[in-house]
C-alpha positions as CSV (number, residue, x, y, z in Angstrom):
1,X,0.0,0.0,0.0
2,X,1.4,3.4,-1.0
3,X,2.0,5.9,1.8
4,X,-0.5,8.7,2.1
5,X,1.3,12.0,2.1
6,X,0.3,14.9,4.3
7,X,-0.6,17.0,1.3
8,X,-3.0,14.3,0.1
9,X,-4.7,14.1,3.5
10,X,-4.9,17.9,3.6
11,X,-6.6,18.0,0.2
12,X,-9.0,15.3,1.2
13,X,-9.9,17.2,4.4
14,X,-10.5,20.4,2.5
15,X,-12.7,18.6,-0.1
16,X,-14.6,17.0,2.8
17,X,-15.2,20.4,4.5
18,X,-16.3,22.0,1.2
19,X,-18.7,19.1,0.5
20,X,-20.2,19.4,4.0
21,X,-20.9,23.1,3.4
22,X,-22.3,22.4,0.0
23,X,-24.6,19.8,1.6
24,X,-25.8,22.5,4.0
25,X,-24.4,20.9,7.1
26,X,-22.4,22.4,10.0
27,X,-20.4,19.5,11.4
28,X,-18.3,19.4,14.5
29,X,-15.3,19.8,12.3
30,X,-16.7,23.0,10.8
31,X,-17.8,24.2,14.2
32,X,-14.2,23.8,15.4
33,X,-12.9,25.9,12.6
34,X,-15.6,28.5,13.2
35,X,-14.6,28.8,16.8
36,X,-11.0,29.5,15.7
37,X,-12.3,32.1,13.2
38,X,-14.4,33.7,15.9
39,X,-11.4,34.3,18.1
40,X,-9.6,35.9,15.2
41,X,-12.6,38.0,14.2
42,X,-13.1,39.1,17.9
43,X,-9.5,40.4,18.0
44,X,-9.8,42.3,14.8
45,X,-13.4,43.6,14.8
46,X,-15.6,42.3,17.6
47,X,-18.7,44.2,16.3
48,X,-18.3,43.3,12.6
49,X,-20.9,41.4,10.5
50,X,-18.5,38.5,10.1
51,X,-18.1,38.2,13.9
52,X,-21.9,38.1,14.4
53,X,-22.3,35.6,11.5
54,X,-19.6,33.3,12.8
55,X,-21.1,33.4,16.3
56,X,-24.5,32.5,15.0
57,X,-23.3,29.7,12.8
58,X,-21.5,27.9,15.7
59,X,-24.8,26.9,17.2
60,X,-26.8,26.7,14.0
61,X,-28.5,23.3,13.6
62,X,-30.7,23.7,10.5
63,X,-29.9,23.2,6.8
64,X,-27.9,26.1,5.5
65,X,-29.4,28.5,2.9
66,X,-27.5,29.3,-0.3
67,X,-26.4,32.7,1.1
68,X,-25.2,31.1,4.3
69,X,-23.2,28.5,2.4
70,X,-21.6,31.2,0.4
71,X,-20.7,33.2,3.5
72,X,-19.2,30.1,5.2
73,X,-17.2,29.3,2.1
74,X,-15.9,32.9,2.1
75,X,-15.0,32.9,5.8
76,X,-13.4,29.4,5.7
77,X,-11.8,29.8,2.3
78,X,-8.3,29.1,3.6
79,X,-9.4,25.9,5.1
80,X,-11.5,24.6,2.2
81,X,-9.7,25.9,-1.0
82,X,-8.0,23.2,-2.9
83,X,-6.3,24.1,-6.2
84,X,-5.5,21.3,-8.7
85,X,-1.9,20.5,-8.3
86,X,-1.0,23.3,-6.0
87,X,-2.2,24.9,-2.8
88,X,-1.7,28.6,-2.3
């Protein structure tokens, strides 16, 4: 069996996160990332729209709307962006 490289695992994780958002689900994995983003947003602009959105998404349990999916993808873009061949 060929070894799985860290880059391959990272790409698979990013694809999994993106798929979960596209399916409209906020999983524990996404919640964990949102909590990290919340800390960053709080340090930069605690009253910003992003901060309020992230805060509301951490406890959100319903299916995401299209606009919510887009905002989550924007906020978590560094964690879910996979480029073919290269990661930036």
